[in-house]
NUMARLUM-222779 format. One record per residue (C-alpha): residue number from 0; residue in one letter; y, z, x. Coordinates in Angstrom, 1 decimal, m for minus. Example, Ala and Ser with C-alpha at 12.3 -4.5 7.8 and 13.67 -1.06 7.14 Angstrom:
# residues 2
<r><num>0</num><residuo>A</residuo><yy>m4.5</yy><zz>7.8</zz><xx>12.3</xx></r>
<r><num>1</num><residuo>S</residuo><yy>m1.1</yy><zz>7.1</zz><xx>13.7</xx></r>
***
This chain:
# residues 210
<r><num>0</num><residuo>M</residuo><yy>0.0</yy><zz>0.0</zz><xx>0.0</xx></r>
<r><num>1</num><residuo>G</residuo><yy>3.5</yy><zz>m0.6</zz><xx>1.2</xx></r>
<r><num>2</num><residuo>F</residuo><yy>7.0</yy><zz>m2.1</zz><xx>0.5</xx></r>
<r><num>3</num><residuo>A</residuo><yy>9.7</yy><zz>m4.0</zz><xx>2.4</xx></r>
<r><num>4</num><residuo>I</residuo><yy>13.4</yy><zz>m3.5</zz><xx>2.8</xx></r>
<r><num>5</num><residuo>D</residuo><yy>15.6</yy><zz>m5.9</zz><xx>4.8</xx></r>
<r><num>6</num><residuo>N</residuo><yy>12.6</yy><zz>m7.2</zz><xx>6.9</xx></r>
<r><num>7</num><residuo>F</residuo><yy>11.3</yy><zz>m3.7</zz><xx>7.5</xx></r>
<r><num>8</num><residuo>I</residuo><yy>7.8</yy><zz>m3.3</zz><xx>6.2</xx></r>
<r><num>9</num><residuo>F</residuo><yy>6.7</yy><zz>0.2</zz><xx>5.3</xx></r>
<r><num>10</num><residuo>A</residuo><yy>3.0</yy><zz>0.8</zz><xx>5.0</xx></r>
<r><num>11</num><residuo>D</residuo><yy>0.7</yy><zz>3.8</zz><xx>4.8</xx></r>
<r><num>12</num><residuo>N</residuo><yy>m0.1</yy><zz>3.9</zz><xx>8.4</xx></r>
<r><num>13</num><residuo>D</residuo><yy>2.8</yy><zz>2.2</zz><xx>10.2</xx></r>
<r><num>14</num><residuo>T</residuo><yy>6.1</yy><zz>0.4</zz><xx>9.9</xx></r>
<r><num>15</num><residuo>G</residuo><yy>6.8</yy><zz>m3.3</zz><xx>10.8</xx></r>
<r><num>16</num><residuo>F</residuo><yy>9.9</yy><zz>m5.1</zz><xx>11.8</xx></r>
<r><num>17</num><residuo>L</residuo><yy>10.3</yy><zz>m8.7</zz><xx>13.0</xx></r>
<r><num>18</num><residuo>N</residuo><yy>6.7</yy><zz>m9.0</zz><xx>14.2</xx></r>
<r><num>19</num><residuo>K</residuo><yy>6.6</yy><zz>m5.6</zz><xx>15.8</xx></r>
<r><num>20</num><residuo>R</residuo><yy>4.4</yy><zz>m2.8</zz><xx>14.2</xx></r>
<r><num>21</num><residuo>F</residuo><yy>5.6</yy><zz>0.7</zz><xx>14.9</xx></r>
<r><num>22</num><residuo>T</residuo><yy>3.0</yy><zz>3.4</zz><xx>14.6</xx></r>
<r><num>23</num><residuo>H</residuo><yy>4.8</yy><zz>6.7</zz><xx>15.4</xx></r>
<r><num>24</num><residuo>T</residuo><yy>7.8</yy><zz>8.5</zz><xx>16.9</xx></r>
<r><num>25</num><residuo>G</residuo><yy>7.9</yy><zz>11.2</zz><xx>19.4</xx></r>
<r><num>26</num><residuo>W</residuo><yy>10.2</yy><zz>13.4</zz><xx>21.5</xx></r>
<r><num>27</num><residuo>K</residuo><yy>10.3</yy><zz>12.4</zz><xx>25.2</xx></r>
<r><num>28</num><residuo>N</residuo><yy>12.3</yy><zz>15.6</zz><xx>25.8</xx></r>
<r><num>29</num><residuo>A</residuo><yy>14.6</yy><zz>17.9</zz><xx>24.0</xx></r>
<r><num>30</num><residuo>N</residuo><yy>17.3</yy><zz>15.2</zz><xx>23.6</xx></r>
<r><num>31</num><residuo>T</residuo><yy>15.4</yy><zz>11.9</zz><xx>23.5</xx></r>
<r><num>32</num><residuo>L</residuo><yy>13.5</yy><zz>10.4</zz><xx>20.6</xx></r>
<r><num>33</num><residuo>A</residuo><yy>11.3</yy><zz>7.4</zz><xx>21.1</xx></r>
<r><num>34</num><residuo>V</residuo><yy>9.5</yy><zz>5.0</zz><xx>18.8</xx></r>
<r><num>35</num><residuo>Y</residuo><yy>6.1</yy><zz>3.4</zz><xx>19.7</xx></r>
<r><num>36</num><residuo>D</residuo><yy>4.6</yy><zz>0.2</zz><xx>18.6</xx></r>
<r><num>37</num><residuo>A</residuo><yy>0.9</yy><zz>m0.7</zz><xx>18.1</xx></r>
<r><num>38</num><residuo>A</residuo><yy>0.6</yy><zz>m1.9</zz><xx>21.7</xx></r>
<r><num>39</num><residuo>G</residuo><yy>1.9</yy><zz>1.3</zz><xx>23.1</xx></r>
<r><num>40</num><residuo>A</residuo><yy>5.3</yy><zz>0.0</zz><xx>24.1</xx></r>
<r><num>41</num><residuo>E</residuo><yy>8.1</yy><zz>2.6</zz><xx>24.0</xx></r>
<r><num>42</num><residuo>Y</residuo><yy>11.5</yy><zz>2.2</zz><xx>22.5</xx></r>
<r><num>43</num><residuo>V</residuo><yy>14.0</yy><zz>4.9</zz><xx>23.1</xx></r>
<r><num>44</num><residuo>V</residuo><yy>16.2</yy><zz>5.5</zz><xx>20.1</xx></r>
<r><num>45</num><residuo>Q</residuo><yy>19.8</yy><zz>4.9</zz><xx>21.1</xx></r>
<r><num>46</num><residuo>Q</residuo><yy>23.1</yy><zz>4.2</zz><xx>19.5</xx></r>
<r><num>47</num><residuo>S</residuo><yy>24.1</yy><zz>0.6</zz><xx>20.4</xx></r>
<r><num>48</num><residuo>A</residuo><yy>26.2</yy><zz>m2.2</zz><xx>19.1</xx></r>
<r><num>49</num><residuo>Q</residuo><yy>23.2</yy><zz>m4.6</zz><xx>19.7</xx></r>
<r><num>50</num><residuo>P</residuo><yy>19.7</yy><zz>m4.5</zz><xx>18.2</xx></r>
<r><num>51</num><residuo>F</residuo><yy>16.9</yy><zz>m3.1</zz><xx>20.3</xx></r>
<r><num>52</num><residuo>I</residuo><yy>14.7</yy><zz>m6.1</zz><xx>19.6</xx></r>
<r><num>53</num><residuo>N</residuo><yy>15.0</yy><zz>m8.8</zz><xx>22.3</xx></r>
<r><num>54</num><residuo>F</residuo><yy>16.9</yy><zz>m11.8</zz><xx>21.0</xx></r>
<r><num>55</num><residuo>S</residuo><yy>14.2</yy><zz>m14.1</zz><xx>22.3</xx></r>
<r><num>56</num><residuo>D</residuo><yy>11.7</yy><zz>m12.4</zz><xx>19.9</xx></r>
<r><num>57</num><residuo>V</residuo><yy>13.7</yy><zz>m13.4</zz><xx>16.8</xx></r>
<r><num>58</num><residuo>F</residuo><yy>15.6</yy><zz>m16.6</zz><xx>17.8</xx></r>
<r><num>59</num><residuo>A</residuo><yy>13.7</yy><zz>m20.0</zz><xx>17.9</xx></r>
<r><num>60</num><residuo>Y</residuo><yy>13.3</yy><zz>m22.9</zz><xx>15.5</xx></r>
<r><num>61</num><residuo>N</residuo><yy>10.3</yy><zz>m21.2</zz><xx>13.9</xx></r>
<r><num>62</num><residuo>L</residuo><yy>11.3</yy><zz>m17.5</zz><xx>14.1</xx></r>
<r><num>63</num><residuo>F</residuo><yy>13.5</yy><zz>m15.3</zz><xx>12.0</xx></r>
<r><num>64</num><residuo>Y</residuo><yy>16.8</yy><zz>m16.9</zz><xx>13.2</xx></r>
<r><num>65</num><residuo>N</residuo><yy>17.3</yy><zz>m20.5</zz><xx>14.2</xx></r>
<r><num>66</num><residuo>S</residuo><yy>21.1</yy><zz>m20.9</zz><xx>13.8</xx></r>
<r><num>67</num><residuo>I</residuo><yy>24.3</yy><zz>m19.6</zz><xx>15.2</xx></r>
<r><num>68</num><residuo>F</residuo><yy>27.0</yy><zz>m20.0</zz><xx>12.6</xx></r>
<r><num>69</num><residuo>A</residuo><yy>30.8</yy><zz>m19.6</zz><xx>12.3</xx></r>
<r><num>70</num><residuo>S</residuo><yy>32.3</yy><zz>m19.9</zz><xx>8.8</xx></r>
<r><num>71</num><residuo>T</residuo><yy>35.9</yy><zz>m20.6</zz><xx>7.6</xx></r>
<r><num>72</num><residuo>G</residuo><yy>36.6</yy><zz>m22.6</zz><xx>10.8</xx></r>
<r><num>73</num><residuo>S</residuo><yy>37.1</yy><zz>m19.6</zz><xx>13.0</xx></r>
<r><num>74</num><residuo>L</residuo><yy>34.8</yy><zz>m17.7</zz><xx>15.3</xx></r>
<r><num>75</num><residuo>P</residuo><yy>33.8</yy><zz>m14.1</zz><xx>14.5</xx></r>
<r><num>76</num><residuo>P</residuo><yy>36.4</yy><zz>m11.6</zz><xx>15.7</xx></r>
<r><num>77</num><residuo>G</residuo><yy>36.3</yy><zz>m9.2</zz><xx>18.6</xx></r>
<r><num>78</num><residuo>V</residuo><yy>34.5</yy><zz>m11.3</zz><xx>21.1</xx></r>
<r><num>79</num><residuo>V</residuo><yy>35.8</yy><zz>m12.4</zz><xx>24.5</xx></r>
<r><num>80</num><residuo>S</residuo><yy>34.3</yy><zz>m15.7</zz><xx>25.7</xx></r>
<r><num>81</num><residuo>D</residuo><yy>35.6</yy><zz>m18.7</zz><xx>27.6</xx></r>
<r><num>82</num><residuo>F</residuo><yy>34.3</yy><zz>m20.7</zz><xx>24.6</xx></r>
<r><num>83</num><residuo>N</residuo><yy>37.1</yy><zz>m19.3</zz><xx>22.5</xx></r>
<r><num>84</num><residuo>A</residuo><yy>39.7</yy><zz>m21.6</zz><xx>24.1</xx></r>
<r><num>85</num><residuo>V</residuo><yy>37.3</yy><zz>m24.6</zz><xx>23.8</xx></r>
<r><num>86</num><residuo>Y</residuo><yy>36.8</yy><zz>m24.0</zz><xx>20.1</xx></r>
<r><num>87</num><residuo>S</residuo><yy>40.5</yy><zz>m23.2</zz><xx>19.4</xx></r>
<r><num>88</num><residuo>A</residuo><yy>41.5</yy><zz>m26.6</zz><xx>21.0</xx></r>
<r><num>89</num><residuo>L</residuo><yy>39.0</yy><zz>m28.3</zz><xx>18.8</xx></r>
<r><num>90</num><residuo>V</residuo><yy>40.3</yy><zz>m26.7</zz><xx>15.6</xx></r>
<r><num>91</num><residuo>A</residuo><yy>43.9</yy><zz>m27.5</zz><xx>16.7</xx></r>
<r><num>92</num><residuo>R</residuo><yy>43.1</yy><zz>m31.2</zz><xx>17.1</xx></r>
<r><num>93</num><residuo>F</residuo><yy>41.6</yy><zz>m31.3</zz><xx>13.6</xx></r>
<r><num>94</num><residuo>N</residuo><yy>44.5</yy><zz>m29.4</zz><xx>12.1</xx></r>
<r><num>95</num><residuo>A</residuo><yy>47.0</yy><zz>m31.8</zz><xx>13.8</xx></r>
<r><num>96</num><residuo>S</residuo><yy>45.3</yy><zz>m34.7</zz><xx>12.1</xx></r>
<r><num>97</num><residuo>G</residuo><yy>45.5</yy><zz>m33.1</zz><xx>8.7</xx></r>
<r><num>98</num><residuo>R</residuo><yy>41.9</yy><zz>m31.9</zz><xx>8.7</xx></r>
<r><num>99</num><residuo>V</residuo><yy>40.2</yy><zz>m28.5</zz><xx>8.6</xx></r>
<r><num>100</num><residuo>I</residuo><yy>36.9</yy><zz>m27.4</zz><xx>10.1</xx></r>
<r><num>101</num><residuo>R</residuo><yy>35.2</yy><zz>m25.6</zz><xx>7.3</xx></r>
<r><num>102</num><residuo>D</residuo><yy>32.3</yy><zz>m24.2</zz><xx>9.4</xx></r>
<r><num>103</num><residuo>F</residuo><yy>30.5</yy><zz>m24.7</zz><xx>12.7</xx></r>
<r><num>104</num><residuo>E</residuo><yy>26.8</yy><zz>m24.3</zz><xx>13.6</xx></r>
<r><num>105</num><residuo>V</residuo><yy>24.5</yy><zz>m24.7</zz><xx>16.5</xx></r>
<r><num>106</num><residuo>K</residuo><yy>20.9</yy><zz>m24.9</zz><xx>15.2</xx></r>
<r><num>107</num><residuo>L</residuo><yy>17.4</yy><zz>m25.4</zz><xx>16.7</xx></r>
<r><num>108</num><residuo>N</residuo><yy>16.2</yy><zz>m28.0</zz><xx>14.3</xx></r>
<r><num>109</num><residuo>N</residuo><yy>12.7</yy><zz>m28.0</zz><xx>15.7</xx></r>
<r><num>110</num><residuo>S</residuo><yy>10.8</yy><zz>m27.5</zz><xx>19.0</xx></r>
<r><num>111</num><residuo>N</residuo><yy>12.7</yy><zz>m30.1</zz><xx>20.9</xx></r>
<r><num>112</num><residuo>T</residuo><yy>16.0</yy><zz>m30.9</zz><xx>19.0</xx></r>
<r><num>113</num><residuo>L</residuo><yy>19.2</yy><zz>m28.9</zz><xx>19.0</xx></r>
<r><num>114</num><residuo>A</residuo><yy>22.0</yy><zz>m29.8</zz><xx>16.5</xx></r>
<r><num>115</num><residuo>I</residuo><yy>25.7</yy><zz>m29.2</zz><xx>17.0</xx></r>
<r><num>116</num><residuo>R</residuo><yy>27.3</yy><zz>m29.4</zz><xx>13.5</xx></r>
<r><num>117</num><residuo>M</residuo><yy>30.7</yy><zz>m29.1</zz><xx>12.0</xx></r>
<r><num>118</num><residuo>N</residuo><yy>31.7</yy><zz>m29.6</zz><xx>8.3</xx></r>
<r><num>119</num><residuo>Y</residuo><yy>35.3</yy><zz>m30.7</zz><xx>7.9</xx></r>
<r><num>120</num><residuo>Y</residuo><yy>37.6</yy><zz>m32.0</zz><xx>5.2</xx></r>
<r><num>121</num><residuo>A</residuo><yy>41.1</yy><zz>m33.4</zz><xx>4.8</xx></r>
<r><num>122</num><residuo>T</residuo><yy>43.8</yy><zz>m31.0</zz><xx>3.6</xx></r>
<r><num>123</num><residuo>S</residuo><yy>44.7</yy><zz>m33.7</zz><xx>1.0</xx></r>
<r><num>124</num><residuo>A</residuo><yy>41.1</yy><zz>m33.7</zz><xx>m0.4</xx></r>
<r><num>125</num><residuo>P</residuo><yy>39.5</yy><zz>m30.4</zz><xx>0.2</xx></r>
<r><num>126</num><residuo>A</residuo><yy>36.6</yy><zz>m31.1</zz><xx>m2.2</xx></r>
<r><num>127</num><residuo>S</residuo><yy>35.3</yy><zz>m33.9</zz><xx>0.0</xx></r>
<r><num>128</num><residuo>V</residuo><yy>33.4</yy><zz>m32.4</zz><xx>2.9</xx></r>
<r><num>129</num><residuo>F</residuo><yy>32.0</yy><zz>m34.4</zz><xx>5.8</xx></r>
<r><num>130</num><residuo>L</residuo><yy>29.4</yy><zz>m33.5</zz><xx>8.4</xx></r>
<r><num>131</num><residuo>A</residuo><yy>29.9</yy><zz>m34.4</zz><xx>12.0</xx></r>
<r><num>132</num><residuo>E</residuo><yy>26.7</yy><zz>m33.9</zz><xx>13.9</xx></r>
<r><num>133</num><residuo>A</residuo><yy>25.5</yy><zz>m34.4</zz><xx>17.4</xx></r>
<r><num>134</num><residuo>L</residuo><yy>21.8</yy><zz>m33.9</zz><xx>18.4</xx></r>
<r><num>135</num><residuo>S</residuo><yy>20.5</yy><zz>m33.0</zz><xx>21.9</xx></r>
<r><num>136</num><residuo>A</residuo><yy>16.9</yy><zz>m32.9</zz><xx>23.1</xx></r>
<r><num>137</num><residuo>Y</residuo><yy>16.0</yy><zz>m29.6</zz><xx>24.7</xx></r>
<r><num>138</num><residuo>T</residuo><yy>13.3</yy><zz>m27.8</zz><xx>26.5</xx></r>
<r><num>139</num><residuo>I</residuo><yy>12.7</yy><zz>m24.0</zz><xx>26.9</xx></r>
<r><num>140</num><residuo>Q</residuo><yy>11.4</yy><zz>m22.6</zz><xx>30.2</xx></r>
<r><num>141</num><residuo>D</residuo><yy>11.5</yy><zz>m18.9</zz><xx>31.2</xx></r>
<r><num>142</num><residuo>G</residuo><yy>13.7</yy><zz>m18.1</zz><xx>28.2</xx></r>
<r><num>143</num><residuo>I</residuo><yy>16.3</yy><zz>m20.7</zz><xx>29.1</xx></r>
<r><num>144</num><residuo>I</residuo><yy>17.3</yy><zz>m23.6</zz><xx>26.8</xx></r>
<r><num>145</num><residuo>R</residuo><yy>18.0</yy><zz>m26.7</zz><xx>28.8</xx></r>
<r><num>146</num><residuo>L</residuo><yy>19.8</yy><zz>m29.5</zz><xx>27.0</xx></r>
<r><num>147</num><residuo>S</residuo><yy>19.5</yy><zz>m33.2</zz><xx>27.9</xx></r>
<r><num>148</num><residuo>G</residuo><yy>22.5</yy><zz>m35.0</zz><xx>29.3</xx></r>
<r><num>149</num><residuo>S</residuo><yy>23.1</yy><zz>m37.2</zz><xx>26.3</xx></r>
<r><num>150</num><residuo>L</residuo><yy>24.1</yy><zz>m36.6</zz><xx>22.6</xx></r>
<r><num>151</num><residuo>S</residuo><yy>22.9</yy><zz>m38.6</zz><xx>19.6</xx></r>
<r><num>152</num><residuo>I</residuo><yy>25.9</yy><zz>m38.6</zz><xx>17.3</xx></r>
<r><num>153</num><residuo>N</residuo><yy>26.3</yy><zz>m39.5</zz><xx>13.6</xx></r>
<r><num>154</num><residuo>G</residuo><yy>28.9</yy><zz>m41.7</zz><xx>12.1</xx></r>
<r><num>155</num><residuo>N</residuo><yy>31.3</yy><zz>m38.9</zz><xx>11.2</xx></r>
<r><num>156</num><residuo>W</residuo><yy>31.2</yy><zz>m37.6</zz><xx>14.8</xx></r>
<r><num>157</num><residuo>N</residuo><yy>32.1</yy><zz>m41.1</zz><xx>16.0</xx></r>
<r><num>158</num><residuo>T</residuo><yy>34.8</yy><zz>m41.4</zz><xx>13.4</xx></r>
<r><num>159</num><residuo>R</residuo><yy>36.4</yy><zz>m38.1</zz><xx>14.5</xx></r>
<r><num>160</num><residuo>A</residuo><yy>36.0</yy><zz>m38.9</zz><xx>18.2</xx></r>
<r><num>161</num><residuo>T</residuo><yy>39.8</yy><zz>m38.3</zz><xx>18.8</xx></r>
<r><num>162</num><residuo>Q</residuo><yy>39.7</yy><zz>m34.9</zz><xx>17.2</xx></r>
<r><num>163</num><residuo>I</residuo><yy>36.3</yy><zz>m33.9</zz><xx>18.7</xx></r>
<r><num>164</num><residuo>G</residuo><yy>37.5</yy><zz>m35.0</zz><xx>22.2</xx></r>
<r><num>165</num><residuo>D</residuo><yy>35.5</yy><zz>m33.5</zz><xx>25.0</xx></r>
<r><num>166</num><residuo>F</residuo><yy>34.0</yy><zz>m30.7</zz><xx>22.9</xx></r>
<r><num>167</num><residuo>G</residuo><yy>30.5</yy><zz>m32.1</zz><xx>23.4</xx></r>
<r><num>168</num><residuo>T</residuo><yy>30.7</yy><zz>m31.8</zz><xx>27.2</xx></r>
<r><num>169</num><residuo>F</residuo><yy>30.5</yy><zz>m28.0</zz><xx>26.8</xx></r>
<r><num>170</num><residuo>F</residuo><yy>26.8</yy><zz>m28.6</zz><xx>25.8</xx></r>
<r><num>171</num><residuo>Q</residuo><yy>25.7</yy><zz>m31.8</zz><xx>27.5</xx></r>
<r><num>172</num><residuo>G</residuo><yy>23.2</yy><zz>m31.3</zz><xx>30.3</xx></r>
<r><num>173</num><residuo>K</residuo><yy>23.8</yy><zz>m27.5</zz><xx>30.3</xx></r>
<r><num>174</num><residuo>S</residuo><yy>21.4</yy><zz>m24.7</zz><xx>30.4</xx></r>
<r><num>175</num><residuo>F</residuo><yy>21.8</yy><zz>m21.6</zz><xx>28.1</xx></r>
<r><num>176</num><residuo>K</residuo><yy>20.4</yy><zz>m18.2</zz><xx>27.8</xx></r>
<r><num>177</num><residuo>P</residuo><yy>20.1</yy><zz>m17.0</zz><xx>24.2</xx></r>
<r><num>178</num><residuo>D</residuo><yy>21.1</yy><zz>m13.3</zz><xx>23.7</xx></r>
<r><num>179</num><residuo>W</residuo><yy>22.9</yy><zz>m10.9</zz><xx>21.4</xx></r>
<r><num>180</num><residuo>V</residuo><yy>26.7</yy><zz>m10.8</zz><xx>21.4</xx></r>
<r><num>181</num><residuo>S</residuo><yy>28.7</yy><zz>m7.7</zz><xx>21.2</xx></r>
<r><num>182</num><residuo>S</residuo><yy>32.0</yy><zz>m7.5</zz><xx>19.2</xx></r>
<r><num>183</num><residuo>S</residuo><yy>34.7</yy><zz>m4.9</zz><xx>19.1</xx></r>
<r><num>184</num><residuo>V</residuo><yy>34.4</yy><zz>m5.2</zz><xx>15.3</xx></r>
<r><num>185</num><residuo>P</residuo><yy>31.4</yy><zz>m3.2</zz><xx>14.1</xx></r>
<r><num>186</num><residuo>G</residuo><yy>28.8</yy><zz>m4.4</zz><xx>11.7</xx></r>
<r><num>187</num><residuo>L</residuo><yy>28.6</yy><zz>m8.1</zz><xx>12.9</xx></r>
<r><num>188</num><residuo>N</residuo><yy>25.1</yy><zz>m9.5</zz><xx>13.5</xx></r>
<r><num>189</num><residuo>L</residuo><yy>26.0</yy><zz>m11.9</zz><xx>16.3</xx></r>
<r><num>190</num><residuo>G</residuo><yy>24.1</yy><zz>m14.0</zz><xx>18.7</xx></r>
<r><num>191</num><residuo>G</residuo><yy>25.0</yy><zz>m16.6</zz><xx>21.4</xx></r>
<r><num>192</num><residuo>L</residuo><yy>24.0</yy><zz>m19.1</zz><xx>23.9</xx></r>
<r><num>193</num><residuo>Y</residuo><yy>25.3</yy><zz>m18.1</zz><xx>27.4</xx></r>
<r><num>194</num><residuo>R</residuo><yy>25.9</yy><zz>m20.9</zz><xx>29.8</xx></r>
<r><num>195</num><residuo>V</residuo><yy>23.8</yy><zz>m20.3</zz><xx>32.9</xx></r>
<r><num>196</num><residuo>D</residuo><yy>26.4</yy><zz>m21.9</zz><xx>35.2</xx></r>
<r><num>197</num><residuo>Q</residuo><yy>29.2</yy><zz>m19.9</zz><xx>33.6</xx></r>
<r><num>198</num><residuo>P</residuo><yy>28.0</yy><zz>m16.8</zz><xx>31.8</xx></r>
<r><num>199</num><residuo>T</residuo><yy>31.4</yy><zz>m15.9</zz><xx>30.5</xx></r>
<r><num>200</num><residuo>A</residuo><yy>31.3</yy><zz>m19.1</zz><xx>28.5</xx></r>
<r><num>201</num><residuo>F</residuo><yy>29.0</yy><zz>m18.6</zz><xx>25.6</xx></r>
<r><num>202</num><residuo>V</residuo><yy>29.0</yy><zz>m20.2</zz><xx>22.1</xx></r>
<r><num>203</num><residuo>Y</residuo><yy>28.4</yy><zz>m17.5</zz><xx>19.5</xx></r>
<r><num>204</num><residuo>G</residuo><yy>28.4</yy><zz>m16.8</zz><xx>15.8</xx></r>
<r><num>205</num><residuo>V</residuo><yy>26.5</yy><zz>m15.0</zz><xx>13.0</xx></r>
<r><num>206</num><residuo>V</residuo><yy>22.8</yy><zz>m15.5</zz><xx>13.4</xx></r>
<r><num>207</num><residuo>R</residuo><yy>20.9</yy><zz>m16.8</zz><xx>10.4</xx></r>
<r><num>208</num><residuo>K</residuo><yy>18.0</yy><zz>m18.9</zz><xx>9.3</xx></r>
<r><num>209</num><residuo>S</residuo><yy>19.2</yy><zz>m22.3</zz><xx>8.3</xx></r>
***
């Protein structure tokens, strides 16, 4: 017998969360509480802005999260990344042309294709939303996502080439380490792709299954 709440599974003999099954808790010492999974691994209970589950255990095309998403055309607040300036410049170019980016997403479509997606509309016709999308082949080795050097773009990406500018070069041929992202604003469930060649430059957003 059991029940589930927000991906936690509560059963008679143990508790499960994101493919981990926790069997018991215990005090390591007078001040330290730990949780133990079915394999005997120990997780010290701490207060942290980031989840204690490794991001790689939940982020993949076929896992709990496969998408990093930013809504309303702006990145989540409270995060310092070199990507902020890159994205702000993209938004400014669209705005200058009388268009608005409604949302932005980086998604692992499947085991070998990553999508860079932005929905946008003209301020004169906000009900007509267009998708600009670029696809990149990728491989994963030792937890690192390696993108190919070329992007396959759709017609809207090509049409908006002036506004998109060199945005795609942030991704082309680069390698990224997926990980959680901390924000000074509490309560945000953020993940990101950290450039291996420039760890302070990471694309980030709310993680979700898309």
